[in-house]
MDTraj code that builds the backbone (N, CA, C; nanometers):
import mdtraj as md
import numpy as np

residues = "UNK UNK UNK UNK UNK UNK UNK UNK UNK UNK UNK UNK UNK UNK UNK UNK UNK UNK UNK UNK UNK UNK UNK UNK UNK UNK UNK UNK UNK UNK UNK UNK UNK UNK UNK UNK UNK UNK UNK UNK UNK UNK UNK UNK UNK UNK UNK UNK UNK UNK UNK UNK UNK UNK UNK UNK UNK UNK UNK UNK UNK UNK".split()
xyz = np.array([
    [10.9547, -8.8663, 3.0071],
    [10.8858, -8.8731, 3.1324],
    [10.8582, -8.7345, 3.1865],
    [10.7324, -8.7069, 3.2225],
    [10.6989, -8.5772, 3.2837],
    [10.7142, -8.5972, 3.4340],
    [10.7938, -8.5065, 3.4943],
    [10.8197, -8.5169, 3.6378],
    [10.7410, -8.4027, 3.7086],
    [10.6556, -8.4423, 3.8038],
    [10.5811, -8.3460, 3.8791],
    [10.6038, -8.3769, 4.0292],
    [10.5470, -8.2954, 4.1118],
    [10.5564, -8.3159, 4.2602],
    [10.4914, -8.4479, 4.2980],
    [10.4048, -8.4996, 4.2178],
    [10.3330, -8.6253, 4.2472],
    [10.3987, -8.7531, 4.1861],
    [10.5098, -8.7319, 4.1147],
    [10.5832, -8.8434, 4.0594],
    [10.6374, -8.9296, 4.1718],
    [10.6130, -9.0615, 4.1589],
    [10.6694, -9.1491, 4.2638],
    [10.8194, -9.1713, 4.2387],
    [10.8892, -9.1748, 4.3483],
    [11.0347, -9.1899, 4.3432],
    [11.0754, -9.3211, 4.2740],
    [10.9985, -9.4281, 4.2936],
    [11.0295, -9.5534, 4.2250],
    [11.0221, -9.5414, 4.0757],
    [10.9275, -9.4667, 4.0262],
    [10.9123, -9.4465, 3.8802],
    [11.0336, -9.3653, 3.8266],
    [11.0710, -9.2637, 3.9049],
    [11.1815, -9.1813, 3.8610],
    [11.3134, -9.2671, 3.8568],
    [11.3336, -9.3468, 3.9613],
    [11.4555, -9.4244, 3.9639],
    [11.4526, -9.5367, 3.8615],
    [11.3358, -9.5868, 3.8267],
    [11.3254, -9.6888, 3.7200],
    [11.3736, -9.6235, 3.5871],
    [11.3383, -9.4995, 3.5687],
    [11.3789, -9.4264, 3.4426],
    [11.5227, -9.3831, 3.4489],
    [11.5683, -9.3432, 3.5664],
    [11.7038, -9.2928, 3.5865],
    [11.7698, -9.3680, 3.7005],
    [11.8211, -9.4904, 3.6722],
    [11.8745, -9.5750, 3.7807],
    [11.9880, -9.5111, 3.8612],
    [12.0688, -9.4257, 3.8000],
    [12.1822, -9.3617, 3.8646],
    [12.1397, -9.2581, 3.9684],
    [12.0102, -9.2232, 3.9686],
    [11.9622, -9.1148, 4.0531],
    [11.9730, -9.1479, 4.1993],
    [11.9507, -9.2708, 4.2408],
    [11.9553, -9.3097, 4.3825],
    [12.0939, -9.2839, 4.4383],
    [12.1995, -9.3160, 4.3687],
    [12.3322, -9.2868, 4.4217],
    [12.3610, -9.1427, 4.4242],
    [12.3127, -9.0645, 4.3276],
    [12.3345, -8.9207, 4.3268],
    [12.2587, -8.8511, 4.4406],
    [12.1400, -8.8985, 4.4698],
    [12.0613, -8.8425, 4.5835],
    [12.1428, -8.8580, 4.7144],
    [12.2008, -8.9732, 4.7310],
    [12.2803, -8.9992, 4.8521],
    [12.4033, -8.9093, 4.8653],
    [12.4609, -8.8667, 4.7463],
    [12.5705, -8.7745, 4.7506],
    [12.5275, -8.6356, 4.7915],
    [12.4071, -8.5952, 4.7517],
    [12.3572, -8.4635, 4.7865],
    [12.3131, -8.4558, 4.9322],
    [12.2488, -8.5577, 4.9838],
    [12.2046, -8.5547, 5.1223],
    [12.2255, -8.6957, 5.1775],
    [12.3045, -8.7095, 5.2770],
    [12.3402, -8.8399, 5.3399],
    [12.2140, -8.9192, 5.3837],
    [12.1088, -8.8502, 5.4189],
    [11.9874, -8.9206, 5.4612],
    [11.9282, -9.0097, 5.3484],
    [11.9548, -8.9787, 5.2267],
    [11.9007, -9.0571, 5.1170],
    [11.9722, -9.1900, 5.0988],
    [12.0803, -9.2130, 5.1736],
    [12.1470, -9.3435, 5.1691],
    [12.0509, -9.4509, 5.2200],
    [11.9533, -9.4152, 5.2990],
    [11.8572, -9.5108, 5.3516],
    [11.7746, -9.5758, 5.2368],
    [11.7716, -9.5184, 5.1193],
    [11.7001, -9.5748, 5.0071],
    [11.7549, -9.7131, 4.9670],
    [11.8783, -9.7442, 5.0147],
    [11.9384, -9.8744, 4.9832],
    [11.9101, -9.9779, 5.0897],
    [11.8311, -9.9426, 5.1920],
    [11.7961, -10.0345, 5.2962],
    [11.6616, -10.1042, 5.2629],
    [11.6273, -10.2060, 5.3333],
    [11.4961, -10.2705, 5.3083],
    [11.3784, -10.1728, 5.3276],
    [11.3849, -10.0932, 5.4354],
    [11.2799, -9.9951, 5.4582],
    [11.2729, -9.8898, 5.3479],
    [11.3945, -9.8509, 5.3050],
    [11.4060, -9.7517, 5.1963],
    [11.3466, -9.8011, 5.0653],
    [11.3606, -9.9281, 5.0374],
    [11.3029, -9.9907, 4.9208],
    [11.1513, -9.9857, 4.9236],
    [11.0959, -10.0003, 5.0405],
    [10.9498, -9.9914, 5.0567],
    [10.9094, -9.8481, 5.0368],
    [10.9835, -9.7552, 5.0863],
    [10.9516, -9.6088, 5.0688],
    [10.9584, -9.5673, 4.9264],
    [11.0458, -9.6297, 4.8437],
    [11.0576, -9.5927, 4.7071],
    [10.9230, -9.6056, 4.6326],
    [10.8494, -9.7087, 4.6644],
    [10.7209, -9.7300, 4.6005],
    [10.6103, -9.6362, 4.6445],
    [10.6285, -9.5761, 4.7617],
    [10.5221, -9.4951, 4.8209],
    [10.5489, -9.3418, 4.8117],
    [10.6761, -9.3067, 4.8194],
    [10.7165, -9.1653, 4.8317],
    [10.7051, -9.0961, 4.6974],
    [10.6615, -8.9659, 4.7048],
    [10.6602, -8.8843, 4.5840],
    [10.7759, -8.7906, 4.5908],
    [10.8034, -8.7222, 4.4836],
    [10.9088, -8.6244, 4.4744],
    [10.8868, -8.5186, 4.5862],
    [10.7688, -8.4691, 4.5985],
    [10.7379, -8.3666, 4.6986],
    [10.7690, -8.4118, 4.8415],
    [10.7321, -8.5356, 4.8728],
    [10.7565, -8.5875, 5.0071],
    [10.9092, -8.6036, 5.0342],
    [10.9800, -8.6544, 4.9359],
    [11.1225, -8.6730, 4.9575],
    [11.1990, -8.5407, 4.9597],
    [11.1501, -8.4413, 4.8867],
    [11.2086, -8.3090, 4.8942],
    [11.1921, -8.2469, 5.0307],
    [11.0752, -8.2629, 5.0870],
    [11.0519, -8.2127, 5.2224],
    [11.1393, -8.2812, 5.3225],
    [11.1474, -8.4091, 5.3160],
    [11.2277, -8.4851, 5.4102],
    [11.3784, -8.4466, 5.3964],
    [11.4218, -8.4288, 5.2741],
    [11.5624, -8.3952, 5.2527],
    [11.5921, -8.2555, 5.3064],
    [11.5027, -8.1586, 5.2829],
    [11.5240, -8.0248, 5.3363],
    [11.5181, -8.0143, 5.4842],
    [11.4220, -8.0896, 5.5451],
    [11.4114, -8.0860, 5.6914],
    [11.5373, -8.1431, 5.7558],
    [11.5817, -8.2557, 5.6997],
    [11.7019, -8.3210, 5.7557],
    [11.8226, -8.2314, 5.7333],
    [11.8305, -8.1644, 5.6246],
    [11.9449, -8.0767, 5.5967],
    [11.9496, -7.9634, 5.6987],
    [11.8353, -7.9048, 5.7343],
    [11.8316, -7.7954, 5.8290],
    [11.8642, -7.8438, 5.9685],
    [11.8215, -7.9644, 6.0051],
    [11.8499, -8.0213, 6.1362],
    [12.0004, -8.0433, 6.1576],
    [12.0634, -8.0852, 6.0471],
    [12.2067, -8.1209, 6.0537],
    [12.2992, -7.9967, 6.0551],
    [12.2434, -7.8807, 6.0271],
    [12.3289, -7.7585, 6.0211],
    [12.3553, -7.7005, 6.1602],
])
top = md.Topology()
chain = top.add_chain()
for i, resn in enumerate(residues, 1):
    res = top.add_residue(resn, chain, resSeq=i)
    for name in ("N", "CA", "C"):
        top.add_atom(name, md.element.get_by_symbol(name[0]), res)
traj = md.Trajectory(xyz[None], top)
């Protein structure tokens, strides 16, 4: 699988199912991926979008 900034998170997790749990370990905000809203986001969000959200949330929490 070629991973680019446009890769959808759902495709990535389908290929690497353990990734969702690992993302939550790296940034607590990614725990929301296990919620109903998070499951909807999985199909829409790209790697670039999730990276930005993770970094913004990380800076806010510091």
